[in-house]
N, C-alpha and C positions, 0 to 999 in steps of 0.2 A: 749555699746549703751543704750541710755536713755529709759526709760520705757514712756508709754503713759502718756499724761499729762490731766489735769483737762479740763472739755469741753471747753470750749473755749480754879632775887637775888637781891634783895633788897639792892643793896649797900650803897644808901644814907639814908636807912631808909624809912618807907612807909608813904605815904602822908594820913593823915584823911580825910574822907568824909566831914567832918564838918568843915575843915581847913578855915579859913580867909583869908591865904594867897592865896588860888587858887583864890578868888574872886579879890583881888588886881592886881595879876598878870593877869587875865583875862581882867580886864578893861585897865589894862596899855597896853598890847599886842593888844588888840582891838583898841585902838586908834591909833595904828600903821599902821593897815591895809588899804589897799587902795580898796574902793568900785569901783567895775568894773561894766560897762553895762551890761545888758543881752546879750547873745549870741545866734546865730541862732541855729537850729537844724540839726541833722545828721551830726557829724563830718566824715572827708576822715581818713581811715585807713592808717597808715603811717608805714614806714618800711620795711625791707626786710622779717621780720617773718609774714607768711599770717595767717590770722585768722582762727581759729580752724574750721575744717570742719564737723564733726561727733562727737557724744559723747558730755560729758559735756563740756561747755564752747562754743559750737556751737550755732549759731542762731536758734531759733525755726521756725517753720511752720505758725506761726500765722502772719497775718498782723497787725502793731501796729496804733492805731488810731491817728490822732491828738490830742494833749492834750487838755483838757477841764480845764479852768481856772476859780477859784472863790476865794473869799476872806472870812477870819473869822476875826469877831472882837473878840478881847481876851485881857484883861488886858490893854487896853488903846492903843492896835495896830491893824491895819487891816493887817491881814497876807495872804500872797498869798498861794495859793494851787494849784497844778498842778496834773492831773489825766490823766494816759494813761491806755488803755485797749484794748483787741484784737478786731478788727474790726468785727470779726465772732463770738463774744461772745454770747452763747445761755443761760447760767446760770451763777449764782454767783460763783465766784473763790477766791481762796485765794488771798492776796493782801501784797504787801511790801509796809511799810509805810517808808518814808526816811527823815530824818533830816538833812538839810545842815549845812554846815559850816557856822561859822560866817562872816556875810556879802557877803556870797557867794549865788546866785540865782539859782533856779531848773535847769535852762537852761545850766548851768555847767556840770550836771551830766547827759545828755540828753541820751547818749548811754547806761550807766548802768541801767536807767529806761526803755529805751524801749527794752533792751535785755530782761529784765526780762518778759515784757509782750509777747516777741515772743514765749514764752514757754507756753502761755496759761494762763497766771496770770494777776494781776491787779497792777499799781504802782500809789501810792499816794505819793508826795513831797510836804512838808510844808517847807516854810520860817518864820521868826520870827523878832521879835522887838529887841530892844538894851538893855533891863534891863535884866541882867542874873539871877535877883530873881524870875523872872516870865517867862522864855524861856520854861521851863517844862510843864506850866500850858498851855501856847500859843500852842505849839507843841500837847499836848493832845487834847486840843477844836479843833485843826485843823484835826486831825486824825479820832476823834468821828464823827465830822461835815460830813468829806468824806463818812463814813460808814453810815452814816444817810441818806445823800443825794443820795447815790447810792445802796440800797440795794439789788437792781436784779443783781448788778456787784460784789460786794464784800461779800464776806462769812467770816465772823469775827471769825468762829470756827478754822480756819486755818489761819495763818498771820506770817509774817517776819516783823522784825525791822531792818534796817540799818541806818547808819548816818556816817557823816564826821566831825573830828575837834571837835568844840564846840558841834555840834550836837550829836556826837557819844558818848560824855561823859553823856549825859542823858538817854542813851538807857535802861539801867538798871532799872532805877525809873520807866520810861514810860512802860516797859515789866510787872512790878509788878503791877503798876496802872491798865493798860489794862486788865489784866488776873485778878486780885483780886477783883476791882471795877466794872469792866464792863462785866466781865465773859466771855471774849474773850478766844480763843486758847485752849478749851478743859480742860480736867481735868488736874489741877496743870501745865497748860501750856506744855503739851504733843505735841501738834501741832504747837508749837512757835520757832522761831529762832532769833537769833541777830548775825548780822554781823558788827561789829564795827571797822570801819577804822581811825586809828590814832586819838584817842579821846583824846580831849585836857584837859578839867577838868571834875572832877565828880560832878554832881548837883543832890539834891532833895533826893539821896539816904540815906537811916538811918540804924542803926543798927537793929531797929525793923524789918524794910522792909526785910534785909538781912535774918533775923532769919526766916522770912516766905517767904522767896524766891521761886517761884515755880519750883520744883525740874526736872519738864519734860523738861524744856527748853533747846535748843541748843545753842552754843556759839562758834563763830571765833571772835577772836581779830587780826585784821590785821594791820600790821605795814610795815615800808619801811626803808630800808637799809639806805637813803640818807636824810631821815627826820631828820633834825637837828633844828629845830624849837620848838620842844615838848619836855617834859620831860618824859624819859622812866618809872619812878616811878608812874606816871599817869596810863598808860598801865599795868604795872605789878600789881598795886593795883586793878585796875578794874577787870582785870583777877581774880587773887587770891581771892579776896573779894566774887566774884559771887558762892555760895555754890551749886554748881552742880556738878554731877561725872565727874572725869577727863576724863572718855571715850566720855562725851557729850560737851566737851571744847576743843579748841586749839589756841595756840598762835602762829601766823604765821608772819615770815618776809619774803617779797619779797626783792630781792637783784638786785642792777643794773647791768645790760649786756650790752657787746657791741657785735652787729653782723654786720660783712661787713662793720664797721667804723661807723656804726649807732648806738646811745647810748640809750638804754631803761632805763629811769630814774626812780628812785624811790624815789621822794621828797615827801612832804607832801600832795601835791595836786594829787596824781597819780589817784585816783579814780576820779577826774574831767576829762572829755574827750574834752572838748571844749578849743581850744587856748585862752591863755590869763591869765591863773591861773597858776604862777610857770611856771615849764616845761611841762605842761598838754596837751597831745596830746593823740590820739585814736590809740594804736596800740599794738603789739602783748603781752605786759606786761599786758595790761587789760584784754585780751582773756584767758591767762594762769592764771590770778592773780584772781582780785575780780570777772570777769564773772564767771569763770569756778567753783571758790569755791562757789559762790552764787547759781549757777544751781545746784550743788551738794547737798549743806546744805539745799535747798527747798525741793528738792527730797527725802532725807532722812527726813525730819521735815513733810512733809504732808503726806508721802506716805510710809514709813519705808523700803526704800530700802537700803539693806545693802552694796551695792556695792556704793552706793553714801556715805554711811557713811565713807567708807575707802578712799574716794577719800577727803571729806570733813573735818573728825575728826580723820584720821586714824594714828595721832601721828607719822609721818615720814614714812608711807608706801610709796612704790615707786610710786604708782598711785598718791599719794598726792603731793609728792616733786618734781617729774620730769615736767619740763616745756620745753620740746621741746629743741629748740637751745639756750635757756636762761638757765642762772643759774637756778640749783635746789633752791626751796624755802627751807626755814629753819622753823621747827614745833616741838613745845615743849610742855608739860603739866607744866613745872617747868622754867618760863622765868627769865632771870638774865640780867641786863645792858650789852651790848655789846659794847666793845671799838669802838669808832668812829662812833656809833649809837645814835644819838639824842645829 
């Protein structure tokens, strides 16, 4: 059961964080992506595996607000920001700051963001412009603007960072900046987590920042068995380069499953829950994968719950890997490329 909530192998060699190659590849791949229109809210749950009804991964008791939207001008772009909060919120609460994938709007992640808020927290999602050299600065400006705009809703002493694809690649640098320069997250990031979903390329992080990386931070790097459009070395490089204890980070792979002739996809867009982005739908893979891990990781990071630690960061504990009728996830502190993955 959940505790009470807040008031409301490097097979091909490592990739260098400073590599110019990633920037060229980023621009080349970005030019091939399709910009899809924003899609509506509240997707329908699909497939024979029902949503989790209790414990971690189950929806909380808080009614989620309609999103509040504003924009932040940064580095020549007007960046859209979307904020969800509990309708019954009475005091500032920890927030999840989410960085979208390249050319993917916040609306594509609606259920992920709403799920977090149903637990009594706040979700902030930020989009960004098309210059990869300034994306990190754009996201920081958007996140700090949200905290300034909603001081009675957002408690920056405890927060989470999550993101997808290109957005996920920026999370370590953003965490360092918000903790070291803005003073968020408690002593040495003791109340901060990162859930990085299929990071595309790493930006902005430096050896100097890594040497001074907040040791209290918690990390899940989440990747997907059928994600064939990204380079596994990026995932591994991000995971292995973050200098925090192995007990505080896990590298997790979600595996495609078939139940009653329904395929639970694990492609690059898994964390998206709105139709139109790859094979994205809202189904049991979301409940047992990103939602459940996010739920437990937040509970451990914010409240120190050791049962939540075992589920989120247990390095293969039964509670962590078991996915109901779906294939067990894979968890390790020593990731290596898997044949057929990526």
